[in-house]
N, C-alpha and C positions, 0 to 999 in steps of 0.2 A: 356557682359562678364558673364560667369558662376560664381555662388557664390562659394567661397572657402569653401570646405566641409571636415569635419573631424569626425572620430569616437571616442567616448569616452565611456568607460564602467562605467558610473555613472548614477545616477538618474538625470533627467532633468525636471524642473518645471518652467513654465513661471513666469516672474517677480521675479526670484531668481538669486542671484549671486553665482556662483560656481567656484571651482578651478579644473582645468583639470589635469589629470595624466601626468606623465613625457612624454610619447611617443607622444600624440597629442600636448602637449605644445611645444615640440621640432619641430614637423612638422610645426606648425603655425609660430613659430618665426624664425626657421633656413631655412626651405624649402620654405614656402609661404612668409616669411618675412613680416608678418602683423604687424601693429603698433596699438597703443592705438587709439580707436575710429573706427577701421575698422570693417565691418560687416562680418559675416561668418555663415555657417550652421553646426550644430552639430547634430549627431544622435547616438543613443545608441542601436539600434537594436529592439526597441519596435514597429517599424512600422511607425514612424513619423520623420520628419525633424523639427529641432528647429532653428529658426533664432536667432542669438545672436550678441552681440557687445563685442569686445575685450577691456577689461578695463586695464589690466596689462599684457603686453607681456613678462612675465617671462619665461625663457628658460625651467625650470624644473617644473613650477607650474603656468601656465598662468591663469588669472582670467577673466571670462566672465560673462556677464549678459544675461540670457535667456529672449528674448523679446516675442517670439510668437511660438506656436506649429502649424505646418502645417497639411494638410489632411493626414490621415493614408494611407499607401500603400495598394491597394486592395489585397485580398488573391488570389493566383494564382489558375487557374482552375485545374491544375495538379501539384502534388508534385512529384518531381523526386529525387530519391536517387541513387547517382552514387557510385558503388563499383569499384575501379580502382587498378590494380596491381601496386605496387610501382616501379617506373622507376628511372633511374639515371640522374645526371646532372640537367639541367634546364627543362627537359621534364615534370616532375611532377608539377613544379611551373606553367608552361604554362597551363597544363590541369586544375589545380585548378583555376587559374585566369580566364581563358576563360569560364569555366563551371559556375562560379559565374556570370559572365556577361550574360551568356545565361539563367540564372534563375534557376539553380539547387537548390534544397532545402536542401540537405544533401550530404556529401561526406565521404566515408570510405576508407582509404588506406588499401590495402589488401596484405598480404604475400601469395605468390603463389609459385609453384614449380620452376618456371623459373625467379623469381625475382633475379636480380644481385645485388641489394642493400640489405644489411643485417643491420638492425637497432635493437637496444635493449637498455634498460637502459637509461642513460643520453643522448646518441646520439639520440635515438628515441624521448625523451622528447623535446630536442632542435629542432628537425626537425618538430615535431607537432606544436611547438610554431611559427616556421618560416612559416609553411603553414597557420596557423591562421592569421598571418600578411599579407600573400598574399591575403587571402580572404577579410580581412578588406580593403586593398588597392583597390581591385576590386569593393567592394561595394561603397567606396568613389568615385571612378571614374565613375561607371555606374549609380549612383543614387539610388541604392537599399537601402531601409530603414529598411529591415529586414536582419539580418545577418544569412546566412545559417549555418547549424550545421556541424562541423568537428568532426567526431567520432574517437575514438581511433583506431589505426591500429589493424587489426584483421586477423586471419587466414581465408582463404577462406571458409572453412567448417563451422566455427562459424558464419560468416556473412550470409551464405546461410540459416542457421537455424533460423536466426532472421529477415532477410529482407523479405518483401512481394515479391512474385514471379513477375518476370518481363522479361527483355530481355537480351539475351546473344549475343554479337557481335561475329560473326564467318563468315569469308569470304567463308567458305564451305557450308553455309546454302543455302537452295533453296528459301526461302521467304524473302521479304523485308517488311518494315513498312506498305506500302499501302495494304498489304495482311492481316493485322491484324485488329481485332475489336478494337475500341477505348477503352482505360482503363477507369475505373470509375473516380477516383480522385487522385490516387497515382500509381507510377510505379517505379521499380528498374531497373537499367541499369548496366550490368556487362561487364567490359573490362579488358583484360589481360595486362601483362607488355610487354616489348620489344619482348620477344620470344613467346608471346601468352600463352594461357592456354594449358595444356596437354590434351590428349584425355580423360584421367580419370577425370580431373577437369571439362571438358565440360560435360561429362556424369553426374557427380555429380550435376552440375547446372541444367541440364534438369530433373533429378530425383526430384530436389527440386521445379520444376514447372516453370523453366525459358524456354522461347522460343528462339531458335537460329534464328538470322536474319542476313542478309548481307546488306552492304551499297554500292550497285552498283557493277560493275564488277572489281573494283580495290582493291588491298590489301592495307589497310591504316595503317600508323604507329600508335603506341600506343598513341601519342599525337594528332593525327588527328582524329582517329576513334571516340572517345567519343564526340568530338566537332561537328563532322558531324551528329552523331546520335542525340545529344541534340537539335541541330538546327532543324533537321527534325521532331523530336517529338514535339517541341514547335510549329512548323508551322502546323502540322497535328492536334494536340490535345491540345496544350497549349495556351500561351498568345501571340504567334507570328503569329497566324492564321488570 
């Protein structure tokens, strides 16, 4: 049986008793239904798993004893930063969840011309918190010990100014991943929203140093394209090879 695993944004030190925040406490007691004396694994994103024992299964403030620190997660050979046009419904959740499982290092939600979802102020803040929760859940499930970065939502132009040059997914492109030279140790991946990027946005990306590539002969949906590209990148150049 796989160990019950939960994320907690707190300092973890072996041979110490700590109180968990409300969210992981509720997860342990109401979802996993752990009892006093049960063992679990806790991680805080520092790269290690910590074996622990549940002492007091309180719903809002569970108390655990940290027993042992595991081996640190190896650094990935390739750091991938995904810039993804904000999509509607559950599509964005799916992309974020599966991208984390596929080993992405950072994600930036992007406002582009054809985004149908308009977020600002409190709505944007709540959505970013929700996406952060999706990332945490994906790390808990997949065994990742380092939490990827979720950057604040940005306009495409601003992101292009800051992100290292990388790849632009475009079904009109003439080249694919096998035609490219392997990147050094970091790469950016740009994917548009449901309606894709406009011609002007694609040109803007290429002026910023992005290379347009296609993922085979089919036109992929916005929730499929980044996952196919991430998997292929990891097989060719990353930790799935």
